[in-house]
N, C-alpha and C positions, 0 to 999 in steps of 0.2 A: 318151674321152667319159664323162661322168658316168653312173652306173648308174641305171636306171629301176627303182624299187621300188614295187610295186603292192600296196596293202592292200585286202583284200576278204573277202567271205563268199559262198558259192555261192547262198545264199538272200537275195540283196540286189540293189540297183541296181548293184552292182559288176559284174554280168554285162554291163551296157552297156559299161563301160570295158574289160572283158576282151575283148570283141569288137573294140573299137578297138585294143587292144594287139596283137591278132593281125593286124589289117589293116596295122599299121605294119610288121610283120616285123622289129622291132628286138629285141635281147636284153632281157629284163626278169626281175626276180625277184618272185615272188608271195609275199606274207605273208598267210596265211589266219588270220582272226581269228574266234573264236566270239563270239556275242552274250553280253552280261553283262560279267563282270569283265575279260576280255581287251580289250574295246573301251573300258573305262573305266579302264584302267591308266594310271599316270602317264606311262609311255613312249609309249603311243599318244595320250594327250591332248595330249602335246607336238607330235604330228603334226597331229591334228585335235581341237581343244577341244570339238567337238560329240560326240565319242565315237561317230562313225558312219562307215560305209564307203559308197562307195569313197574312197580318197585315193591320191595319187601323190606320191612324193618323187623328184626328179630333181636330184641333187647337192644344192645348198643351197636349191633351189626346192621348195615344197610347194604342191600344188593339190588342193582338194577340190571336190565337187559334180560330178556326171556330165557335164553340159554343158560346164562350165568345163574339166574334164580333157580332154574330146574336142577342144575348141577349141584348148587349149594344145598338145596333141600334133600336131594338124593343122598349126599354125603352126610348131612347133619342127622338124618334119620335112616341109618343103614339097615335097620331091622325091617323096613318096608320093602326091601329088595328091588328098589328102582334104579340101581346101578349094579353092573356085574362086579365080581370080586376084583380088587386091585391086582394088577399084574397079569390078568388073564387075557386071552385072545379076544374074548367078548368085551372086556373093558377097553381094549384098543379100538374095536369097532364102535363102541359106545362114544368114545371121545371123537372119533373121526366123523360120525354122522350127526352127532349133536351139534358140532361146530361147523360142519358143512352146511347145515340148515341156516345157521346164523350168518355165515359168510357167503360162499358162492351162490347158494340157492336164493337167499334174500336179494342179493345184488342182481342176479340174472332175471328174476321175476319182476323186480322193480324196473329194470331196464326195459323189459318187454311192455310193462304197463304204461310206461312213460314214452315208449317208442324211441328209446335211446339206441343208437347203433354203434357198435364197436367198429372203428375204421378198419377196412380190410388190411390184414397183415399186422394188426396191433393187438391181437388177442392175448399175446404173452404179457401185456402190460396190465391186464385186469385179472383179478383173482378167479373169476368164473370161466375165463377163457372164451367160451361161447355159450349161448343159451342151450343149443342142442347138446353140447357135450355135458352140460350140467344135468339136464333131464335124463340123458342116457345113463349117466353115472348112478343116478338114483334108482333107475330101473334095475341096473345090475345089482345094486345093494339089496334089493328085495327078492332076489332069486333063490336064496339058500334057506330061508326060514319064514315062519309066519310073522316074525318081527325083524326089525333091522339089525338086531344083534343075535339073531337066531331064534331059539325057542322062547326065551324069557322076554316079557314086556319090561321096558325100561323108560327112563325119562327121555331118552332119545326118540322113542316112539311118540311121546307127547308132543315133542317139537315137530317131528316129521309128519305125524298124522294131522296135526293142525295145519302145517304148511301146505301139504298136498290137498287137504280138504278145501281150504280157502282158495288155493291156486286153481283147482279145477272148477270151483264154483264161479270164480271171477274171470276165468279164461286166461290166466297167466301160466297155467301148467296144462299140458296135454292130458286129455282123458284117456289114458292108456289102461287096458284091462287089469294089469298088475297093480297099478295105482288105485284103481277103483276097488279092487278086492281087498287091498291092504287097508284103505281108509274105512271100508265097510266093516272090517274086523275090529279095528281099534276103537271106532266110534260106538261100538256096541257095549263097550265097557261101562259099568254102572257109574264110575266117577266121571266119565266123559258126558254121560247123559245128565247127571246132576249139575255139573258145571254149566252145561248148555241151558238147562232149565232155569238156573239162577240168573243167568245173563239175559235170557229172553224175558223173564219176569221183570227184571230191572228196566229193560227197554220199554216194555209195555207200561210200566208205572210212570216212566218219564215221557210217555207219548211219542216214542221214537219208532213205533211199529204200527 
């Protein structure tokens, strides 16, 4: 089987994919990249022309963007059960919230962090509409089950759990009781704990903590 090579930095969205890698339980090799010259080197730009992490190389296949990597891995290793069955209602919810995290939620929280304001009456021009609408939609998504697709944990929970955890930590997402309960559940998973420990150890080794 082709080697899984994971490019990341412990202070990046690579932590999302690191959690996913641990959920898979497949052997993988981690390539740690510092910001600056290492991410802009010719060798790495051949992997990701954006010069950003995370990225995944699987044999001749290269995937970038956290949501895309998580979706690829869930499909490539279906026996791990990290995506609902194709054609099911749960699969529809999976696609919806996996890419909601990568689109509206990412944009809305970035706008809040940078104090960008959508001009009054121009909400229809931006994918997230408004910050409040985005956060309210997420709360609605978590009403019906312990996970965003219902009973089963999926790659969408890796994305959403990471996004909500970081957002509440850094103040870009409201600390609502439903969000805190959800993050508390998913972050207790063994894979989440292992991934966090690996990244914290890397930061300590580099003197970043």
